[in-house]
N, C-alpha and C positions, 0 to 999 in steps of 0.2 A: 548603055547596060554593057560590062565586063562579065560572063561569065567564067568561073574557076570551078574545075572539081573532073574527080573521072571516077567517082565510085569506091575508090580503092581506100576512101576512109584516112581521118589523121592529115591532112594536108598533103597527102602524097600525089598530087596535080604535077610535078615537075615547075619548069621556073618560067613566069610569064612576064611578058614586058607591055606594061601599059605605056603608052607614048602622050594621051591629050587628055587625060581626065581630069575633067572638072568639072564639082559636086555641083558647083554654082549655077552649073549649066543642065544638071536634073542626072548628071554621070552616077549609075550607080557601079560599085560592085559586087557580085554576086557569087558566092558560095554554094555549089551546090554538093552533096553527098559528098563530101570533104570532112565529115566528123562521125566518129561511131558513135551511137549512142546507144544506149543502154536501154534493155527489153524493159518496156513499160514504160517508157520516157513518153512525154509528149513532142518530142521532137528539137534539132540542133536549134540552139537560141543565137545573139549575140553574144550573153556572157558565153556559151562555150568554144566559138569559134576569138575570142579574148585568150580563153585559157589555153591555146594549142598555138598561140604565137611568141618562138624561143625568143626574138629579136625584130629589135627596129632599129636601122643605121639612116640618119639623116645626113649626107656628103654638104648639103646646101643647094643642091642640084636636084637628087633623084633623093626617092624615100625607098630602102629596101624591106621588107615583112617577109620575115621567116619563119616555117611553122615548123614543128616538130618532126611531122613525117617528112620531111625533106622537101616541100614545096616552098617554092619563091613566088612573089610578086613584087615588080619593082616598077611604082611609080616613076616615071623619069618625066623631069621639068621639075616636082610637087616638092621639092624640096626648099626647105627654109630655115634649115640649118636650126633648128631646134622642136623635131620628131624626134623625142630619144624614147617612146615606150607607146605601148600599143595604147594609152590611155590617152598622150598628147595624140596620136593618129586619129584617136577617134573624134576628138576636139576638133582637131582640125577639117577632118570630113563629116563629121554629123552624123547621126543615127541614121537619118532617112538614105543617107548615099550608102548602106552596108547590108543587103539580106542574106540571110539563112536559111537556105532549107533542106 
């Protein structure tokens, strides 16, 4: 389990590098309190998280995910050279490997 979040909302959790992420081994990226949710909402979900991703770069070695609030997650050694969007990333790692709370 790899946790990201500081309660600042909107991806404001700094820069984190994950060196051994393996969704096939059950690893999960968990984003806690990184999304501001409107009052009356039932809470943040995966679509909310995806909407805060401002960029995804795959250099063939690492995947860098940038969020609107300045937060960055680097998945070291996870690059394939073909992950160019949040949708590509989700397809590669699978929904079960991402939690939003």
